[in-house]
C-alpha positions in Angstrom: 184.5 115.1 65.7 186.9 114.2 63.0 185.8 110.5 63.3 182.2 111.5 63.0 182.8 113.5 59.8 184.8 110.7 58.2 181.8 108.4 58.8 179.3 110.8 57.3 181.1 111.5 54.1 180.9 108.2 52.4 177.3 107.9 53.5 176.5 111.1 51.6 178.4 109.9 48.6 176.3 106.6 48.7 173.0 108.5 48.6 174.2 110.7 45.8 175.3 107.8 43.6 172.1 106.0 44.3 170.1 109.0 43.2 171.9 109.5 39.9 170.3 106.6 37.9 166.8 107.5 39.3 167.4 111.1 38.2 168.7 110.1 34.9 165.7 107.7 34.3 163.3 110.6 35.2 165.1 112.9 32.7 164.8 110.2 30.0 161.2 109.7 30.7 160.6 113.4 30.5 162.3 113.5 27.1 160.1 110.6 25.9 157.0 112.4 27.1 158.0 115.6 25.3 158.7 113.7 22.1 155.4 111.9 22.3 153.5 115.2 22.7 155.5 116.8 19.9 155.9 114.1 17.3 153.0 111.8 18.2 155.0 108.7 17.1 155.0 107.2 20.6 151.7 106.1 22.2 151.0 108.1 25.4 150.0 104.9 27.1 153.5 103.5 26.5 155.0 106.5 28.2 152.7 106.1 31.2 153.6 102.3 31.3 157.3 103.3 31.4 156.7 105.3 34.5 154.7 102.5 36.1 157.3 100.0 35.1 160.1 102.1 36.6 158.2 102.3 39.8 157.6 98.6 39.8 161.3 98.0 39.4 161.8 99.8 42.7 158.8 97.8 44.2 160.0 94.4 43.2 157.6 91.5 42.8 157.9 88.0 44.4 159.7 86.6 41.4 159.1 83.5 39.4 157.6 80.8 39.6 154.4 82.8 39.8 151.5 80.8 41.4 148.3 80.5 39.4 146.1 77.9 41.1 142.4 78.3 40.2 143.1 81.2 37.8 142.1 79.1 34.6 144.5 81.1 32.4 143.5 80.6 28.7 146.2 82.8 27.1 149.6 84.3 27.9 151.1 87.0 25.7 154.0 89.4 25.7 152.9 93.1 26.2 155.8 95.5 26.1 158.4 94.2 28.6 155.7 92.4 30.6 153.4 89.5 30.4 149.6 89.5 29.9 147.5 86.8 31.4 143.9 86.2 30.2 141.2 84.1 31.9 137.4 84.1 31.6 137.1 86.3 34.7 140.2 88.5 34.8 142.9 90.2 32.7 146.1 90.9 34.4 149.7 91.9 33.6 153.0 91.1 35.3 156.3 92.8 35.3 159.7 91.1 34.8 159.8 90.4 38.5 156.2 89.0 38.7 154.8 92.3 40.2 151.2 92.5 39.3 150.8 95.8 37.4 147.0 95.6 37.0 144.1 93.2 37.3 140.8 93.9 35.4 137.7 92.0 36.2 135.8 90.6 33.2 133.2 88.1 32.2 134.5 86.5 28.9 133.4 82.8 28.3 135.8 82.4 25.3 138.5 85.1 25.6 141.2 85.8 23.0 143.9 88.4 22.7 146.1 90.2 20.1 149.0 92.2 21.4 151.4 94.6 19.6 153.9 97.3 20.7 152.7 97.7 24.3 148.9 97.5 23.7 146.5 94.6 23.5 142.9 94.0 22.5 141.1 91.3 24.5 137.8 90.0 23.2 135.1 87.4 23.8 134.4 85.1 20.9 131.0 84.1 22.4 129.7 87.7 23.0 130.0 91.2 21.6 132.4 92.4 24.3 136.1 93.6 23.9 138.5 96.0 25.6 141.8 97.6 24.9 144.6 97.7 27.5 148.2 98.9 28.0 150.6 97.1 30.3 149.4 99.1 33.3 145.8 100.2 32.7 142.5 99.8 30.9 142.3 102.2 27.9 138.8 101.3 26.5 135.9 98.9 27.0 133.3 98.5 24.3 130.7 96.3 22.6 130.0 95.5 19.0 126.5 95.1 17.4 127.1 91.4 16.9 129.3 88.5 18.2 133.0 89.2 17.9 134.7 87.1 15.2 138.3 88.3 15.6 140.3 91.5 16.5 143.7 92.9 15.8 146.0 95.5 17.3 148.3 97.6 15.2 151.8 98.8 15.9 150.6 102.4 15.9 147.9 101.8 18.4 145.0 101.4 16.0 142.5 98.5 16.9 140.3 96.5 14.6 137.3 94.5 15.6 135.3 92.2 13.2 131.9 90.9 14.2 128.7 89.2 12.9 126.4 91.8 11.2 122.7 92.0 10.8 123.2 94.0 7.5 125.7 91.7 6.0 127.6 88.5 6.8 130.2 90.4 8.8 131.8 93.8 9.2 134.8 95.4 10.8 135.5 98.7 12.5 139.0 100.2 12.9 139.5 102.6 15.8 142.4 105.1 16.1 144.5 105.6 19.3 141.8 107.6 20.9 139.3 104.8 20.2 137.4 106.9 17.7 136.0 105.1 14.5 138.5 105.5 11.7 137.4 103.0 9.1 134.5 100.6 8.5 133.9 97.8 5.9 131.0 95.5 5.4 131.6 92.0 3.9 128.3 91.0 2.2 128.6 87.2 1.9 131.8 86.0 3.7 133.0 85.9 7.3 136.0 87.7 8.5 138.6 85.3 9.9 141.6 87.5 10.7 143.1 91.0 10.1 146.4 92.8 10.3 147.1 96.6 10.4 150.2 97.9 8.6 152.9 99.5 10.7 152.0 103.0 9.7 148.3 102.4 10.2 147.4 103.3 6.5 146.4 99.9 5.3 144.6 96.8 6.7 144.8 93.2 5.4 141.6 91.1 5.8 141.0 87.4 5.5 137.5 86.2 4.7 136.1 82.7 4.4 133.2 81.6 2.2 132.0 79.0 -0.2 132.5 78.8 -4.0 131.2 75.9 -6.1 130.4 74.0 -3.0 134.0 74.2 -1.7 135.7 76.3 0.9 137.2 79.4 -0.6 139.3 82.0 1.2 140.1 85.6 0.1 142.6 88.1 1.2 141.7 91.8 0.7 144.1 94.7 1.2 142.5 98.1 2.0 143.8 101.5 2.2 141.8 102.9 5.1 139.3 105.5 3.9 138.5 103.5 0.7 135.6 100.9 0.7 137.2 99.2 -2.3 140.3 97.0 -1.8 143.6 98.0 -3.3 144.1 94.3 -4.2 142.3 90.9 -3.6 143.6 87.4 -3.8 141.5 84.2 -4.0 142.6 80.8 -2.4 140.3 78.0 -3.6 140.4 74.8 -1.6 142.3 76.6 1.2 141.3 77.7 4.6 143.3 80.8 5.5 143.7 81.2 9.3 146.2 84.0 9.9 147.5 87.2 8.3 150.2 89.5 9.3 152.0 92.6 8.1 155.8 92.2 8.5 158.5 94.9 9.3 159.4 94.7 5.6 155.8 95.8 4.7 155.0 92.4 3.2 151.8 90.5 4.0 152.1 86.9 5.1 149.0 84.7 5.1 148.9 81.1 6.5 146.4 78.5 5.4 145.8 74.9 6.2 147.9 73.8 3.3 150.0 76.8 2.2 151.9 80.0 3.2 151.4 83.0 0.9 153.7 86.1 0.7 152.3 89.3 -0.8 155.0 91.8 -1.7 154.8 95.5 -1.5 154.0 95.6 -5.2 151.1 93.2 -4.5 152.7 90.3 -6.3 152.0 86.9 -4.7 154.2 83.9 -4.0 152.8 80.8 -2.4 154.6 77.9 -0.7 152.5 74.7 -0.8 152.9 72.4 2.3 152.6 69.4 0.1 150.6 67.1 2.3 151.8 68.4 5.6 149.1 69.9 8.0 149.5 73.2 9.8 149.0 72.6 13.6 150.5 75.6 15.2 152.0 78.9 14.3 153.4 82.0 16.0 154.6 85.4 14.9 156.9 88.0 16.3 156.1 91.8 16.1 159.0 92.2 13.5 157.5 89.7 11.2 159.4 86.5 12.0 157.3 83.4 12.1 157.3 79.9 13.3 155.0 77.1 11.8 154.5 73.7 13.2 153.7 71.1 10.5 152.4 67.5 10.9 153.8 65.3 8.1 150.7 63.9 6.5 148.8 64.5 9.8 151.1 62.4 11.9 150.5 63.6 15.5 153.6 61.9 16.8 156.1 63.9 14.7 156.5 67.5 13.6 158.4 69.9 11.4 159.2 73.1 13.2 159.8 75.7 10.4 160.9 79.2 11.0 160.8 82.2 8.6 162.8 85.4 8.6 161.5 89.0 8.6 161.5 89.1 4.8 159.4 86.0 4.5 162.2 83.6 3.5 162.7 80.3 5.2 165.4 80.5 8.0 165.6 76.8 9.1 163.6 73.7 9.9 163.9 71.3 12.8 162.3 67.9 13.1 160.8 66.4 16.2 159.8 62.8 16.8 157.2 63.9 19.4 154.1 66.0 19.5 154.7 69.8 19.4 152.0 71.3 21.5 152.9 75.0 21.2 155.2 77.4 19.5 156.5 81.0 20.2 158.6 83.3 18.1 160.6 86.3 19.2 162.5 88.9 17.3 165.7 86.8 17.1 164.7 83.3 18.3 161.9 80.7 18.2 160.7 78.0 20.6 158.9 74.7 20.4 157.1 73.1 23.3 156.7 69.3 23.4 155.4 66.9 26.0 159.0 66.4 27.2 160.2 70.0 27.4 160.9 73.3 25.6 163.6 73.9 22.9 164.8 77.4 21.8 166.6 78.0 18.6 168.4 81.2 17.3 167.8 82.6 13.8 170.4 80.3 12.3 168.6 77.2 13.7 171.2 76.5 16.5 169.6 75.2 19.7 170.5 77.8 22.4 168.3 76.6 25.3 166.4 73.5 26.3 164.6 72.4 29.5 163.0 69.1 30.3 159.8 68.7 32.3 158.4 66.0 34.6 154.9 67.4 33.9 153.0 68.7 30.9 153.3 72.4 30.2 150.3 74.3 28.7 151.9 77.1 26.6 154.8 79.3 26.4 155.8 82.9 25.3 159.2 84.5 24.4 160.6 88.0 25.1 164.0 89.2 23.9 165.9 87.4 26.8 163.5 85.2 28.6 161.0 82.4 28.0 157.8 82.1 30.0 156.3 78.6 30.5 152.6 78.2 31.7 151.7 75.2 33.7 148.4 74.3 35.3 149.4 75.9 38.7 152.2 78.3 37.9 154.2 80.3 35.4 158.0 79.7 35.2 160.5 82.2 33.8 163.9 81.2 32.4 166.7 83.2 30.8 167.4 81.9 27.3 171.1 83.1 27.5 172.0 82.3 31.0 170.9 82.8 34.6 167.3 84.2 34.8 166.9 87.4 36.8 164.3 87.8 39.5 163.6 84.0 39.8 162.8 82.4 43.2 165.6 80.3 44.6 167.9 81.4 41.9 
């Protein structure tokens, strides 16, 4: 009997120690849930995602590479701690171990996506359809009155959709976290190109494109939601603005085909001319860091990979003597994709990871620790700082 008891004791201790992290995690999630209910600073969908992600960590996926034959993935974005995949007929999300957290059927002929702080808005640029999702579920599916031009997701869960209007050239609608209309604006003669919602959800920056004196003219309007008149407006003649973003420092960064413009909190403007270089690619992190790929005088076979810090200042620049096909920017590093491979740099410009390919990769995405690389038939995941976790044959 003594022998039997001696065998049972360590077995009981094993079960007890295994249960402790699970119990602790549940206590933490409960605390987050209460904080979200009380303060409202955390999106409830993110809390729900945390529970599902915890469950998926117990039910591990098959690991990476993740096979994608026939899926025709058009975009891959970070969503929370997972990865969002968009194709014309499906929207799906994967966990860190390649477990499929959700798959939503859709019919988008030209899908695009904007993700921020655990939520994403996916829209079809050829129709009036769009939807808002979290990492684990569909939150809202809707339609606009005209074809969707662009959309934006705010850090606070607000979503903005711009579309062609029958009353004016274009208009936008901002929805709150519950997908109720929060703000509307009609643009009489210009077309909305891009938007960005401030971190606190109070302001929205809007890029519009029109014609002035027979030449392309872009404008950047900054609105306080609730007022139809902009707080400030900025005109960019002979420039095509293509992207706008609020940074963590509450600045507004706009990128055009020939310049980069920084609007400070006091609404002062500082432009950086690209002096003959052409913008080919750009990528932004949620904290405001940015990577821009420039072609020196349009030369496709060389590129400048320029990275900017959260405050809008230039961090570093790297030159490539080959075509840069994609770029990604994380909170502390940035990556460039070429026909030969991928190269990752830290905030000081030091190369911290590289990988050569025997085939052409389509695109890439960065998280805090890993890089995801999309090929025609699979997605590979590699650790930037060492051995990648949950990778097949690792």
